[in-house]
C-alpha positions in Angstrom: 10.0 -29.6 -26.6 9.7 -30.4 -30.1 10.4 -34.4 -31.3 9.1 -34.3 -34.7 9.8 -38.3 -35.6 7.7 -39.2 -31.9 4.6 -37.2 -33.4 5.0 -39.0 -36.7 5.4 -41.9 -35.1 2.9 -41.9 -33.0 -0.3 -40.4 -35.1 0.6 -42.9 -38.1 1.2 -45.7 -34.8 -2.6 -45.1 -33.7 -3.5 -45.0 -37.6 -2.0 -48.0 -38.1 -3.7 -49.6 -35.0 -7.4 -48.3 -36.8 -6.5 -49.4 -39.6 -5.3 -52.7 -38.6 -8.8 -53.1 -36.9 -10.9 -52.0 -40.0 -8.6 -54.1 -42.1 -12.2 -56.9 -41.6 -14.7 -53.7 -42.5 -12.4 -53.2 -45.9 -12.4 -56.6 -47.3 -16.6 -57.1 -46.6 -17.3 -53.6 -48.2 -15.1 -54.5 -50.8 -14.5 -50.9 -52.2 -12.8 -47.3 -50.8 -15.6 -45.0 -51.2 -15.6 -44.2 -47.9 -12.4 -42.9 -47.7 -14.0 -40.0 -49.8 -16.3 -39.0 -46.7 -14.2 -36.8 -44.2 -15.3 -37.3 -40.2 -18.1 -35.0 -39.2 -17.4 -32.4 -36.7 -19.5 -28.9 -36.8 -18.7 -25.7 -39.1 -19.3 -23.7 -35.8 -18.9 -24.6 -32.0 -20.7 -22.9 -28.9 -18.0 -21.9 -25.9 -19.6 -21.9 -22.9 -17.3 -20.4 -19.6 -15.8 -22.8 -18.0 -17.2 -24.2 -14.6 -20.7 -24.4 -15.6 -20.9 -28.1 -15.8 -19.5 -28.2 -12.7 -22.0 -25.3 -10.8 -25.4 -27.4 -12.1 -26.5 -23.8 -14.0 -27.4 -23.5 -17.6 -23.9 -22.7 -19.3 -23.0 -18.9 -20.2 -22.2 -19.2 -23.9 -19.4 -16.7 -24.1 -18.3 -17.1 -27.9 -19.4 -18.7 -31.1 -16.0 -20.0 -32.9 -16.1 -21.2 -36.7 -14.0 -24.2 -37.2 -11.1 -24.7 -39.3 -11.6 -26.7 -42.2 -10.3 -30.3 -42.3 -8.8 -29.8 -38.8 -9.2 -32.4 -36.1 -8.3 -33.0 -32.8 -8.1 -36.1 -30.7 -7.4 -37.0 -26.8 -5.3 -39.8 -26.5 -4.8 -41.7 -23.2 -4.0 -44.7 -21.7 -5.3 -46.4 -18.4 -3.8 -48.4 -15.9 -5.5 -51.2 -13.8 -7.1 -48.6 -11.4 -8.7 -46.6 -14.3 -6.0 -43.9 -13.3 -4.9 -41.9 -16.6 -1.4 -42.6 -16.7 -0.6 -41.0 -20.4 -2.8 -38.3 -21.6 -1.7 -36.2 -25.1 -4.3 -33.7 -27.1 -3.0 -34.3 -30.9 -4.1 -32.5 -33.8 -4.3 -33.4 -37.1 -4.4 -30.0 -39.4 -4.7 -31.6 -43.4 -5.3 -28.1 -45.1 -1.6 -27.2 -44.1 -0.4 -30.4 -43.5 0.5 -29.9 -40.1 0.4 -32.9 -37.1 0.9 -31.5 -33.8 0.7 -33.3 -30.1 0.8 -31.8 -26.3 2.0 -34.3 -23.7 0.2 -33.5 -20.3 1.9 -34.3 -16.8 -0.4 -36.4 -15.2 0.0 -34.8 -11.7 -0.8 -30.7 -13.4 -3.3 -29.0 -11.4 -6.8 -29.2 -12.9 -9.6 -26.4 -12.2 -12.5 -29.2 -11.5 -15.1 -28.8 -9.5 -13.4 -25.6 -7.8 -11.6 -28.5 -6.1 -7.6 -29.2 -7.0 -7.5 -32.7 -9.1 -4.9 -34.2 -11.8 -5.6 -35.6 -14.8 -4.3 -38.6 -13.8 -7.7 -38.9 -11.6 -10.5 -37.8 -14.3 -11.6 -40.5 -16.1 -12.0 -42.6 -12.3 -13.6 -39.8 -10.9 -15.9 -39.2 -13.8 -16.9 -43.0 -13.3 -18.3 -42.3 -9.9 -22.4 -42.9 -9.1 -22.6 -45.5 -11.8 -21.2 -43.3 -14.8 -19.0 -46.2 -16.5 -17.2 -45.3 -19.1 -19.2 -42.4 -20.5 -18.7 -40.4 -17.6 -14.8 -40.8 -17.3 -14.3 -39.6 -21.0 -17.0 -36.9 -20.5 -14.8 -35.9 -17.5 -11.4 -36.0 -19.0 -12.9 -33.8 -22.0 -14.5 -31.2 -19.5 -10.9 -31.1 -17.7 -8.9 -30.9 -20.8 -11.5 -28.0 -21.7 -10.1 -26.1 -18.7 -6.2 -26.1 -20.0 -6.8 -25.9 -23.9 -10.6 -23.8 -24.1 -11.9 -27.5 -26.7 -13.4 -30.3 -26.3 -11.2 -32.5 -28.6 -13.1 -34.2 -31.6 -12.3 -37.6 -31.2 -11.0 -40.0 -27.9 -9.0 -43.0 -28.1 -8.3 -45.1 -24.6 -5.7 -47.9 -24.0 -5.2 -49.8 -21.1 -1.6 -51.7 -20.1 -3.3 -55.0 -21.4 -3.4 -53.8 -24.8 0.3 -52.1 -24.3 1.7 -55.5 -23.1 -0.2 -57.8 -25.8 0.7 -55.4 -28.6 4.7 -55.7 -27.8 4.9 -58.9 -27.2 2.8 -59.5 -30.7 5.8 -58.0 -32.3 8.7 -59.8 -30.3 9.5 -57.2 -28.2 11.2 -53.0 -28.7 14.7 -52.9 -28.4 15.3 -50.0 -26.0 18.8 -48.9 -24.5 18.5 -48.4 -20.4 20.2 -45.7 -19.0 20.5 -46.9 -15.3 19.5 -50.1 -13.9 16.0 -49.4 -12.9 14.7 -50.4 -9.4 11.3 -49.9 -7.9 9.1 -52.0 -5.5 5.1 -50.6 -4.8 3.0 -53.4 -3.4 0.1 -51.6 -3.3 0.0 -50.7 -7.3 1.7 -54.7 -7.8 4.5 -53.1 -9.1 8.1 -54.5 -9.4 10.7 -53.1 -11.4 14.0 -54.6 -11.8 15.3 -53.5 -14.9 19.7 -53.7 -16.0 21.1 -51.0 -18.2 21.9 -51.0 -21.4 20.9 -51.8 -24.6 18.1 -54.9 -24.6 15.0 -56.4 -26.5 12.0 -55.9 -23.8 9.1 -57.7 -23.6 5.5 -56.5 -23.1 6.0 -57.0 -19.2 9.4 -55.3 -19.3 8.4 -52.4 -21.5 5.3 -51.3 -19.6 8.0 -50.9 -16.5 10.1 -49.0 -18.1 7.3 -46.5 -19.3 5.6 -46.4 -16.1 9.6 -45.9 -13.8 9.1 -42.2 -11.9 11.0 -42.9 -8.2 13.4 -45.5 -6.9 14.1 -47.2 -3.8 17.0 -45.6 -1.2 20.1 -45.6 -2.9 19.1 -45.4 -6.3 18.3 -42.9 -9.1 15.3 -41.4 -9.7 13.2 -39.4 -12.7 11.3 -36.7 -13.3 7.8 -37.2 -14.8 8.9 -35.3 -18.1 11.8 -38.0 -18.1 9.0 -40.9 -17.6 7.2 -39.2 -20.4 10.6 -39.5 -22.5 10.7 -43.2 -21.9 7.5 -43.7 -23.0 8.1 -41.7 -26.4 11.2 -44.1 -26.8 8.9 -47.2 -26.3 6.0 -45.7 -29.2 9.3 -45.5 -31.6 10.6 -48.9 -31.2 7.1 -50.3 -31.3 6.3 -48.3 -34.7 9.4 -49.1 -36.0 8.4 -52.8 -35.5 4.8 -52.3 -36.4 6.5 -51.1 -39.7 8.5 -54.5 -40.5 7.8 -56.5 -43.2 6.7 -59.6 -40.7 3.9 -57.6 -39.1 1.4 -58.4 -41.9 1.1 -62.1 -40.1 0.2 -60.7 -36.8 -2.9 -58.8 -38.5 -5.2 -61.1 -37.1 -3.8 -61.0 -33.4 -3.6 -57.1 -33.5 -7.0 -57.0 -34.7 -7.9 -59.1 -31.9 -6.0 -56.9 -29.1 -7.4 -54.0 -30.6 -10.8 -54.9 -30.1 -10.2 -56.1 -26.7 -8.7 -53.2 -25.3 -9.3 -49.8 -27.5 -12.4 -48.1 -26.5 -13.1 -44.9 -29.2 -16.1 -42.5 -30.6 -14.0 -42.8 -34.2 -16.8 -44.8 -36.0 -15.3 -47.9 -38.7 -15.8 -45.2 -41.2 -14.0 -42.7 -39.9 -10.9 -45.1 -39.5 -11.1 -45.9 -42.9 -11.2 -42.1 -43.8 -8.1 -41.1 -41.8 -6.2 -44.0 -42.5 -6.3 -43.2 -46.1 -4.9 -39.6 -45.4 -1.6 -41.2 -44.2 -0.4 -40.8 -47.6 -0.7 -37.3 -47.8 1.9 -37.3 -43.9 4.8 -38.4 -45.2 6.2 -34.3 -45.6 4.1 -32.7 -42.8 5.4 -31.1 -40.2 5.1 -33.0 -37.3 5.9 -31.2 -33.8 5.6 -32.6 -30.0 5.4 -30.6 -27.2 4.9 -30.3 -23.3 1.8 -28.6 -21.6 3.8 -25.5 -20.0 4.3 -25.4 -16.6 5.7 -22.9 -13.8 7.2 -25.5 -11.0 5.5 -27.5 -8.6 3.5 -27.5 -5.2 5.7 -29.2 -3.4 4.4 -31.5 -0.6 2.4 -33.0 0.7 0.3 -32.3 -1.8 2.4 -32.6 -5.1 1.2 -30.5 -8.4 2.4 -29.6 -11.5 1.7 -25.6 -11.7 0.4 -24.8 -14.8 1.5 -21.5 -17.0 -1.4 -20.2 -18.2 0.2 -17.7 -20.3 2.3 -20.7 -22.0 -0.7 -22.8 -22.4 -2.4 -20.4 -24.5 0.2 -19.2 -26.5 1.1 -23.1 -27.2 -2.4 -24.3 -27.8 -3.0 -21.3 -30.2 0.2 -22.1 -32.5 -0.8 -25.8 -32.4 -3.7 -27.7 -31.8 -6.3 -24.8 -31.6 -9.4 -25.8 -33.9 -10.5 -22.9 -34.3 -9.8 -19.8 -36.8 -9.9 -17.4 -34.0 -7.5 -17.5 -30.7 -8.8 -18.9 -27.4 -9.1 -16.2 -25.0 -8.4 -16.4 -21.0 -12.1 -16.4 -20.5 -12.8 -19.7 -22.6 -10.4 -21.4 -20.1 -9.9 -22.0 -16.0 -6.2 -22.1 -15.7 -5.2 -22.7 -12.2 -1.4 -21.7 -11.4 -1.5 -22.5 -8.0 
């Protein structure tokens, strides 16, 4: 599924957030010399056979891949209050060819993790076990993404619900056309949704409910995970429009504080400055968004979205592959169910 406007909005919104977070740094430095230094990524990467990290053995190197110049990859994910990854995106920025791609990953996708079945929604929480904490959670997310994509993204950006709510409230809400009356109650997750149908301005809490809505009470309409991702895309587009409005400049201090308290990333201040400086080159870029190809679902009682291995390899090699050679079947470990 292509959606150039969505990805343009998403990537630029992330860049805006990063830029806002380092405004104080720019002022302190008093110059822009860091804009001339691109982020450091290796020119060649050793590719290990997937699964070695789970088996406790030394990784078997099956390829040494040359990196494409000025090509960067990102893992962007949002967490709920229980450290579950509610939204997962792998994106790429190709500055040589002026292209941006993003692939949304259904939260219930079947992952070959530790030779056991698991979903991306649980990867971060699983990685934090035994005291591994945040670093362990990110490492597990990266390892699981490697089984699907054949590479570990260069950078990650982790957000939580609080950042989502506070950011939308800080810009005065977002205008959304709710397609039908959304009702859903889940006491175990402290989630209660009741949003009337129609065009309206949603505050942070209601926008979060709209983005999280997946199924309804008896007698009301349910939606698929794919439609839920479309709801999240609507919120992102609306938030992007608000962030670009003139009055947002007066809210920069508040946005900086929200970012610092609720966003985790391995991007350094210097790297964020450099990426922010590239925005002017993205005006005429090709922007495309996709959903990870699947072949269907496993059904109940264990519900999984079954990956389409051939479709994934074709999509990855056409879009987010950071190497000069194609990613092959031996570089991934995709379970089709």
